[in-house]
BARO-377295 format. One record per residue (C-alpha): x, y, z; residue number from 1. Coordinates in nm, 3 decimals, m for minus. Layout:
BEGIN
NODE       u       v       w resi
NODE       X       Y       Z  NUM
...
END
This chain:
BEGIN
NODE       u       v       w resi
NODE  m3.181   6.985  m2.500    1
NODE  m3.236   6.774  m2.193    2
NODE  m2.981   6.720  m1.933    3
NODE  m2.857   6.367  m1.849    4
NODE  m2.905   6.346  m1.513    5
NODE  m2.668   6.076  m1.514    6
NODE  m2.410   6.282  m1.620    7
NODE  m2.480   6.517  m1.350    8
NODE  m2.439   6.250  m1.105    9
NODE  m2.099   6.138  m1.246   10
NODE  m1.954   6.456  m1.238   11
NODE  m2.083   6.531  m0.845   12
NODE  m1.937   6.158  m0.807   13
NODE  m1.562   6.292  m0.941   14
NODE  m1.596   6.608  m0.742   15
NODE  m1.636   6.448  m0.438   16
NODE  m1.355   6.200  m0.497   17
NODE  m1.137   6.427  m0.594   18
NODE  m1.189   6.640  m0.297   19
NODE  m1.152   6.369  m0.068   20
NODE  m0.798   6.292  m0.241   21
NODE  m0.671   6.660  m0.213   22
NODE  m0.766   6.701   0.204   23
NODE  m0.552   6.335   0.243   24
NODE  m0.204   6.542   0.297   25
NODE  m0.332   6.752   0.507   26
NODE  m0.507   6.472   0.750   27
NODE  m0.178   6.280   0.736   28
NODE   0.007   6.598   0.885   29
NODE  m0.240   6.632   1.177   30
NODE  m0.188   6.249   1.256   31
NODE   0.184   6.298   1.268   32
NODE   0.128   6.638   1.445   33
NODE  m0.125   6.494   1.738   34
NODE   0.147   6.145   1.752   35
NODE   0.435   6.388   1.798   36
NODE   0.276   6.542   2.098   37
NODE   0.136   6.230   2.215   38
NODE   0.497   6.074   2.219   39
NODE   0.648   6.420   2.407   40
NODE   0.390   6.403   2.668   41
NODE   0.401   6.041   2.720   42
NODE   0.828   6.074   2.750   43
NODE   0.790   6.375   2.966   44
NODE   0.574   6.173   3.192   45
NODE   0.828   5.834   3.166   46
NODE   1.103   6.073   3.272   47
NODE   0.909   6.259   3.567   48
NODE   0.874   5.883   3.684   49
NODE   1.183   5.744   3.629   50
NODE   1.483   6.003   3.662   51
NODE   1.365   6.023   4.036   52
NODE   1.349   5.664   4.096   53
NODE   1.696   5.611   3.908   54
NODE   1.820   5.889   4.104   55
NODE   1.750   5.711   4.421   56
NODE   1.893   5.370   4.301   57
NODE   2.187   5.566   4.189   58
NODE   2.223   5.726   4.541   59
NODE   2.164   5.410   4.720   60
NODE   2.453   5.206   4.531   61
NODE   2.681   5.531   4.594   62
NODE   2.571   5.477   4.972   63
NODE   2.623   5.104   4.977   64
NODE   2.982   5.144   4.810   65
NODE   3.057   5.428   5.072   66
NODE   2.886   5.232   5.404   67
NODE   2.975   4.896   5.304   68
NODE   2.780   4.641   5.518   69
NODE   2.855   4.354   5.770   70
NODE   3.153   4.176   5.695   71
NODE   3.131   3.852   5.692   72
NODE   3.290   3.567   5.928   73
NODE   3.356   3.589   6.311   74
NODE   3.350   3.928   6.495   75
NODE   3.775   3.853   6.574   76
NODE   3.974   3.763   6.287   77
NODE   4.278   3.560   6.372   78
NODE   4.552   3.706   6.212   79
NODE   4.855   3.504   6.331   80
NODE   4.935   3.245   6.536   81
NODE   5.280   3.122   6.631   82
NODE   5.545   2.990   6.897   83
NODE   5.754   3.235   7.038   84
NODE   6.115   3.159   7.170   85
NODE   6.145   3.192   7.544   86
NODE   6.385   3.214   7.811   87
NODE   6.321   2.844   7.882   88
NODE   6.547   2.642   7.562   89
NODE   6.415   2.278   7.722   90
NODE   6.264   2.060   7.468   91
NODE   6.108   1.682   7.480   92
NODE   6.142   1.459   7.199   93
NODE   5.927   1.157   7.228   94
NODE   6.146   0.846   7.215   95
NODE   6.455   0.777   7.179   96
NODE   6.705   1.011   7.004   97
NODE   7.088   0.917   6.992   98
NODE   7.271   1.174   6.797   99
NODE   7.626   1.100   6.605  100
NODE   7.916   1.335   6.741  101
NODE   7.866   1.485   6.392  102
NODE   7.478   1.506   6.410  103
NODE   7.511   1.666   6.745  104
NODE   7.803   1.900   6.596  105
NODE   7.553   1.982   6.346  106
NODE   7.298   2.090   6.600  107
NODE   7.562   2.289   6.778  108
NODE   7.631   2.491   6.483  109
NODE   7.333   2.626   6.493  110
NODE   7.197   2.964   6.670  111
NODE   7.025   2.870   6.960  112
NODE   6.790   3.123   6.911  113
NODE   6.769   3.073   6.532  114
NODE   6.436   2.997   6.307  115
NODE   6.656   2.704   6.190  116
NODE   6.756   2.584   6.535  117
NODE   6.348   2.593   6.610  118
NODE   6.290   2.399   6.279  119
NODE   6.550   2.123   6.382  120
NODE   6.322   2.031   6.713  121
NODE   5.990   2.101   6.514  122
NODE   6.069   1.840   6.248  123
NODE   6.123   1.582   6.484  124
NODE   5.816   1.635   6.691  125
NODE   5.963   1.794   6.991  126
NODE   5.718   1.927   7.284  127
NODE   5.799   2.216   7.456  128
NODE   5.856   2.214   7.865  129
NODE   5.682   2.390   8.122  130
NODE   5.538   2.658   7.954  131
NODE   5.449   2.697   7.593  132
NODE   5.512   3.093   7.465  133
NODE   5.234   3.157   7.201  134
NODE   5.189   3.490   6.983  135
NODE   4.859   3.543   6.860  136
NODE   4.740   3.859   6.669  137
NODE   4.388   3.930   6.620  138
NODE   4.176   4.205   6.416  139
NODE   3.816   4.350   6.485  140
NODE   3.562   4.225   6.202  141
NODE   3.250   4.427   6.251  142
NODE   3.208   4.789   6.204  143
NODE   3.094   4.830   6.549  144
NODE   3.386   4.773   6.802  145
NODE   3.390   4.413   6.977  146
NODE   3.608   4.344   7.294  147
NODE   3.764   4.017   7.402  148
NODE   3.634   3.927   7.708  149
NODE   3.855   3.598   7.807  150
NODE   4.071   3.337   7.713  151
NODE   4.047   2.977   7.848  152
NODE   4.195   2.617   7.741  153
NODE   4.033   2.352   7.647  154
NODE   4.271   2.064   7.736  155
NODE   4.349   1.715   7.716  156
NODE   4.623   1.639   8.026  157
NODE   4.761   1.299   8.153  158
NODE   5.125   1.211   8.292  159
NODE   5.410   1.405   8.147  160
NODE   5.580   1.282   7.802  161
NODE   5.932   1.082   7.801  162
NODE   6.174   1.037   7.554  163
NODE   6.469   1.233   7.495  164
NODE   6.491   1.561   7.687  165
NODE   6.708   1.832   7.592  166
NODE   6.782   2.036   7.876  167
NODE   6.829   2.386   7.925  168
NODE   6.629   2.573   8.157  169
NODE   6.585   2.955   8.198  170
NODE   6.841   3.151   8.354  171
NODE   6.627   3.462   8.363  172
NODE   6.270   3.606   8.312  173
NODE   6.120   3.684   8.010  174
NODE   6.042   4.063   8.029  175
NODE   5.754   4.050   7.807  176
NODE   5.390   4.138   7.873  177
NODE   5.257   3.805   7.909  178
NODE   4.899   3.671   7.967  179
NODE   4.943   3.360   8.214  180
NODE   4.753   3.083   8.201  181
NODE   4.798   2.776   8.422  182
NODE   4.675   2.452   8.253  183
NODE   4.690   2.267   8.614  184
NODE   4.352   2.529   8.704  185
NODE   4.205   2.580   8.364  186
NODE   3.913   2.761   8.500  187
NODE   4.094   2.972   8.696  188
NODE   4.099   3.331   8.563  189
NODE   4.445   3.413   8.355  190
NODE   4.708   3.573   8.543  191
NODE   4.955   3.849   8.381  192
NODE   5.335   4.016   8.389  193
NODE   5.330   4.330   8.254  194
NODE   5.659   4.531   8.166  195
NODE   5.658   4.902   8.151  196
NODE   5.945   5.064   8.115  197
NODE   6.145   4.798   8.244  198
NODE   5.946   4.807   8.553  199
NODE   5.799   4.423   8.585  200
NODE   5.449   4.384   8.795  201
NODE   5.208   4.133   8.775  202
NODE   4.828   4.047   8.836  203
NODE   4.568   3.787   8.918  204
NODE   4.322   3.885   8.555  205
NODE   4.423   4.042   8.248  206
NODE   4.112   4.084   8.134  207
NODE   4.036   4.292   8.408  208
NODE   4.360   4.500   8.392  209
NODE   4.379   4.494   8.006  210
NODE   4.088   4.638   7.814  211
NODE   4.060   4.435   7.457  212
NODE   3.815   4.629   7.232  213
NODE   3.875   4.621   6.880  214
NODE   3.718   4.813   6.606  215
NODE   3.701   4.698   6.231  216
NODE   4.055   4.610   6.105  217
NODE   4.221   4.749   6.443  218
NODE   4.456   4.469   6.549  219
NODE   4.580   4.315   6.925  220
NODE   4.898   4.100   6.971  221
NODE   4.840   3.852   7.253  222
NODE   5.171   3.687   7.423  223
NODE   5.062   3.350   7.606  224
NODE   5.233   3.139   7.806  225
NODE   5.025   2.852   7.902  226
NODE   5.241   2.659   8.166  227
NODE   5.209   2.309   8.371  228
NODE   5.451   2.201   8.656  229
NODE   5.245   1.824   8.663  230
NODE   5.132   1.704   8.339  231
NODE   5.175   1.684   7.961  232
NODE   4.891   1.894   7.802  233
NODE   4.742   1.920   7.446  234
NODE   4.483   2.228   7.432  235
NODE   4.358   2.488   7.233  236
NODE   4.206   2.806   7.350  237
NODE   3.811   2.926   7.384  238
NODE   3.822   3.280   7.338  239
NODE   3.490   3.475   7.429  240
NODE   3.423   3.749   7.216  241
NODE   3.134   4.042   7.314  242
NODE   2.979   4.153   6.993  243
NODE   2.664   4.411   7.108  244
NODE   2.492   4.268   7.368  245
NODE   2.596   3.865   7.243  246
NODE   2.889   3.692   7.344  247
NODE   3.048   3.448   7.108  248
NODE   3.298   3.204   7.143  249
NODE   3.595   3.156   6.879  250
NODE   3.841   2.872   6.859  251
NODE   4.226   2.924   6.886  252
NODE   4.471   2.638   6.787  253
NODE   4.806   2.593   6.598  254
NODE   4.695   2.613   6.276  255
NODE   4.392   2.340   6.350  256
NODE   4.629   2.134   6.578  257
NODE   4.653   2.167   6.925  258
NODE   4.949   2.319   7.144  259
NODE   5.139   2.115   7.336  260
NODE   5.357   2.127   7.642  261
NODE   5.495   1.889   7.929  262
NODE   5.634   1.915   8.254  263
NODE   5.953   1.750   8.299  264
NODE   5.993   1.451   8.557  265
NODE   6.234   1.546   8.860  266
NODE   6.258   1.968   8.779  267
NODE   6.422   2.104   9.066  268
NODE   6.583   1.807   9.222  269
NODE   6.938   1.824   9.295  270
NODE   6.990   1.444   9.346  271
NODE   7.128   1.261   9.099  272
NODE   6.933   1.070   8.865  273
NODE   6.627   1.314   8.934  274
NODE   6.594   1.254   8.523  275
NODE   6.653   0.911   8.501  276
NODE   6.306   0.855   8.330  277
NODE   6.448   0.979   8.012  278
NODE   6.607   0.757   7.723  279
NODE   6.860   0.994   7.628  280
NODE   6.931   1.319   7.808  281
NODE   7.149   1.642   7.630  282
NODE   7.204   1.946   7.860  283
NODE   7.297   2.305   7.743  284
NODE   7.326   2.652   7.922  285
NODE   7.303   2.669   8.266  286
NODE   7.254   2.271   8.306  287
NODE   7.585   2.200   8.139  288
NODE   7.813   2.199   8.459  289
NODE   8.077   2.000   8.323  290
NODE   8.190   2.202   7.996  291
NODE   8.292   2.536   7.926  292
NODE   8.109   2.544   7.607  293
NODE   7.802   2.641   7.783  294
NODE   7.543   2.703   7.507  295
NODE   7.630   2.388   7.331  296
NODE   7.449   2.077   7.392  297
NODE   7.580   1.822   7.573  298
NODE   7.500   1.391   7.599  299
NODE   7.485   1.305   7.979  300
NODE   7.428   0.991   8.140  301
NODE   7.041   1.055   8.284  302
NODE   7.093   0.789   8.555  303
NODE   7.367   1.003   8.715  304
NODE   7.315   1.383   8.617  305
NODE   7.268   1.559   8.890  306
NODE   7.125   1.952   8.851  307
END
């Protein structure tokens, strides 16, 4: 019997399809293996590229934390500005202040050098006389050392104030090391007095004698005595700071307000009535020659009082 050609073709077709289906799992295994190898290679390449990068970034971050950048703000920070008590206890309150016996007794109950006594005068607008003593605490604010090279007053001055004078001049000198600034000659170099082991000396240029160089966070305390013999002055300071090769200026004030000091009319005169320009006059300390209670304020007549 003759073979049916179509049957042969049909069988061959069945055989080919069967063979193709049997190879499919093998091809899938090969494909997965190739994909796995490729993924491994890609991961290795990415790791080789990114690990050094992130290591470098991490090192840079660590270095920046260990070595912080230049701090913001001025090269010298002003940490503290306060008005200090001096041996001169005289003060001037603008206008007339007439104290009753009980009010005067209340004032005399306070220790003259206590903060409470100082607040009593400050709250009434009292102005220092002859000289004002200022404590100034500064701090370095750069990674490199900075140096303060000058301190000059910026002032507005006119005739001395009148009003109510509390007169108690110094019986001795302040012995602390001080920068002395003459407000009658604001462009002159600041002078100084220095106290070393109880020995007092002086000179004509504070910043030639004292080098004020500050590292970062290092502090220095100035005690500044700004004085006038003939005027009333409201003033601030212009502080010159050397930062590298640049000289910058910073303003120093009494918490945003000017410092104040006034001369005393008739100061030093022994003539009766030398202080007659004042509306009211209270004397204390060595100025009180009529009372046995030195250190207490006593009201006297400014037209007849003689120093």
